[in-house]
C-alpha positions in Angstrom: 20.1 77.3 -57.4 20.5 74.3 -59.3 24.4 73.2 -57.7 22.3 73.8 -54.2 19.2 71.8 -54.9 21.8 68.8 -56.7 23.7 69.1 -53.5 20.8 68.6 -51.1 19.9 64.7 -52.9 23.1 63.6 -53.3 23.6 64.5 -49.3 19.7 62.7 -48.9 20.5 60.0 -51.3 23.4 59.5 -49.3 22.0 59.9 -45.7 19.2 56.5 -47.1 22.6 54.3 -48.4 23.9 54.7 -44.6 20.8 53.9 -42.3 19.0 50.6 -45.1 23.0 48.6 -44.6 22.7 46.1 -41.7 24.9 45.3 -38.6 26.4 41.8 -38.9 28.7 40.5 -36.6 31.8 37.7 -37.8 31.3 34.3 -37.0 33.9 32.6 -34.5 34.2 29.4 -36.7 36.7 29.4 -38.4 40.7 27.2 -39.6 44.2 27.8 -38.1 47.3 26.6 -39.9 49.7 24.4 -37.7 52.9 24.2 -40.1 56.7 23.2 -40.0 57.8 26.0 -38.9 57.5 29.2 -37.6 57.1 31.0 -40.7 54.8 31.9 -42.9 57.2 30.1 -45.2 56.8 26.7 -43.8 54.2 24.0 -45.4 51.2 23.6 -43.5 51.0 20.6 -42.1 47.4 20.8 -41.0 44.2 23.1 -40.5 43.1 22.9 -36.6 39.5 23.9 -36.2 38.3 26.8 -33.9 38.0 25.1 -30.3 40.0 21.9 -30.9 42.5 20.9 -28.3 46.4 20.7 -28.3 49.0 19.9 -26.0 51.5 23.3 -26.4 55.1 21.5 -26.2 57.1 24.6 -26.8 56.8 28.1 -26.9 58.9 30.6 -28.1 58.2 34.4 -27.9 60.4 35.4 -30.3 58.8 34.3 -33.2 55.9 34.2 -31.5 54.7 30.5 -32.4 54.0 27.8 -30.5 54.7 23.5 -31.1 52.0 21.8 -30.3 50.6 18.4 -30.7 46.8 17.3 -31.6 45.1 14.2 -30.1 46.1 12.0 -32.9 49.7 12.5 -32.5 50.7 15.1 -35.4 52.8 18.0 -34.5 53.6 21.2 -35.6 53.7 25.1 -35.0 50.6 27.4 -34.3 50.9 31.5 -33.4 50.8 32.0 -29.7 47.9 34.0 -29.8 45.3 31.8 -31.6 45.9 29.4 -28.1 43.3 30.1 -25.9 43.4 28.8 -21.9 39.7 27.8 -22.2 37.5 26.8 -25.3 35.9 29.3 -27.4 32.5 30.9 -26.8 31.1 28.3 -29.2 32.4 25.1 -27.9 31.4 26.5 -24.4 27.9 27.0 -26.3 27.7 23.8 -27.8 28.7 21.6 -24.4 26.1 23.8 -22.0 23.4 23.1 -25.0 24.6 19.6 -24.7 25.0 19.9 -21.1 20.9 21.6 -21.3 19.4 19.0 -23.2 20.7 16.2 -20.9 19.5 18.2 -17.9 16.4 18.5 -19.9 15.4 15.5 -20.4 16.6 13.8 -17.2 13.8 16.8 -15.9 11.4 15.4 -18.5 12.3 11.4 -17.3 11.8 12.9 -13.1 9.1 14.7 -13.7 7.3 11.5 -15.5 9.0 9.4 -12.8 7.1 12.7 -10.0 3.6 11.5 -12.5 3.8 8.2 -12.3 4.9 8.3 -8.2 1.6 11.2 -7.9 -0.7 8.1 -9.8 0.9 5.2 -7.7 0.4 7.5 -4.3 -3.5 8.3 -5.2 -3.6 4.2 -6.1 -1.8 3.3 -2.9 -4.3 6.2 -0.6 -7.2 4.8 -2.8 -6.5 1.1 -1.7 -5.6 2.5 1.7 -9.0 3.7 1.9 -10.6 0.4 0.6 -8.5 -1.4 3.3 -9.5 0.6 6.4 -13.2 0.3 5.3 -12.4 -3.4 4.9 -10.5 -3.1 8.4 -13.7 -1.3 9.8 -15.9 -3.8 7.9 -13.7 -6.7 9.8 -13.6 -5.2 13.5 -16.8 -5.0 13.4 -17.8 -8.7 12.3 -15.0 -9.6 14.6 -16.8 -7.6 17.4 -20.3 -9.4 16.5 -18.6 -12.8 16.6 -16.5 -12.2 19.8 -20.9 -11.3 20.8 -22.2 -14.6 19.0 -18.5 -16.4 21.2 -20.1 -14.7 24.4 -23.1 -15.9 23.9 -22.6 -19.1 23.2 -20.3 -19.7 26.2 -22.9 -18.3 28.3 -26.1 -21.0 26.4 -23.7 -23.6 26.9 -22.8 -22.5 31.3 -26.5 -22.5 31.5 -27.2 -25.4 29.3 -24.8 -26.6 32.2 -26.0 -25.9 34.8 -30.1 -27.3 33.1 -28.2 -30.4 32.5 -27.4 -30.6 36.1 -30.7 -29.7 37.4 -31.8 -32.4 35.3 -30.1 -35.1 36.4 -30.8 -34.0 39.7 -34.5 -34.3 39.0 -34.2 -37.2 37.5 -32.6 -38.4 40.2 -35.5 -37.4 42.5 -37.6 -38.9 39.9 -36.0 -42.3 40.5 -36.4 -42.1 44.4 -40.3 -41.1 43.6 -40.5 -43.8 42.0 -38.6 -46.5 44.1 -40.8 -44.4 47.4 -43.7 -45.0 44.9 -43.4 -48.4 44.5 -42.5 -49.5 48.0 -45.6 -47.2 48.9 -47.9 -48.7 46.1 -46.3 -52.7 47.8 -47.5 -51.2 51.0 -50.7 -50.1 49.9 -51.4 -53.4 48.4 -50.7 -55.5 51.5 -52.6 -53.1 54.2 -55.8 -52.9 51.7 -55.2 -57.2 52.0 -54.5 -56.6 55.7 -57.8 -54.5 56.2 -59.5 -57.0 54.0 -58.7 -59.9 55.8 -59.5 -58.1 58.7 -62.7 -57.1 57.6 -63.6 -60.8 56.9 -62.5 -62.0 60.3 -64.5 -60.0 62.1 -67.8 -60.1 59.4 -67.1 -64.2 60.5 -67.1 -63.4 64.4 -70.1 -61.1 63.7 -71.4 -64.1 62.2 -70.5 -66.8 64.2 -72.4 -64.8 67.6 -75.3 -63.6 65.8 -76.4 -67.5 64.5 -75.1 -68.6 68.6 -77.4 -65.9 69.5 -80.1 -66.8 67.7 -79.7 -70.5 68.5 -80.0 -69.9 72.3 -83.1 -67.6 71.7 -84.5 -70.4 69.7 -83.3 -73.2 73.1 -84.4 -70.5 76.0 -88.2 -70.1 74.3 -88.6 -74.1 73.5 -87.7 -74.7 77.8 -91.2 -72.5 77.9 
């Protein structure tokens, strides 16, 4: 009974220890040795970082080493299995992050430009409405000026006609004045002639009356 209890206790402790373990992932950041020869006994020329690009000059399938050259011009041998045709996931991720940040920055700049364009569009729309109002007011003023100009032309035409009538009346007045002057002169002459005729007639009447009286006196003296 005691043995069974100890076994169950050890099993429980062992099971608890297994469940308490954490899952870990091996990082892809590591360095590869570049040697002066195709064996591990050759000296290390330098360490190549993961993702660093090199140029393959020779590939030896027997030793499974490749002769490579770095961007700095240093040559050495590296195990062929450590070389990949594509960049490492870390380098690719960093490249993608760089591109993402660049794209995000470009998007932010474009969004800012869009916001600015929208503000400019709203301003232009406001200016357009103001210009429309000004245009309508200008059209109204132009219509009023055109009507006023037409009225002015009509008034000028009417004044021209009236001036013609005034000139005609002035000419007629001048003619009437001359006619009246002539008539006045004729009337004065006529009245003068009539006065003279009346005076002459009165003189003749007086003479005749005087002679008649003298004759009567003579007749009465003869009796």
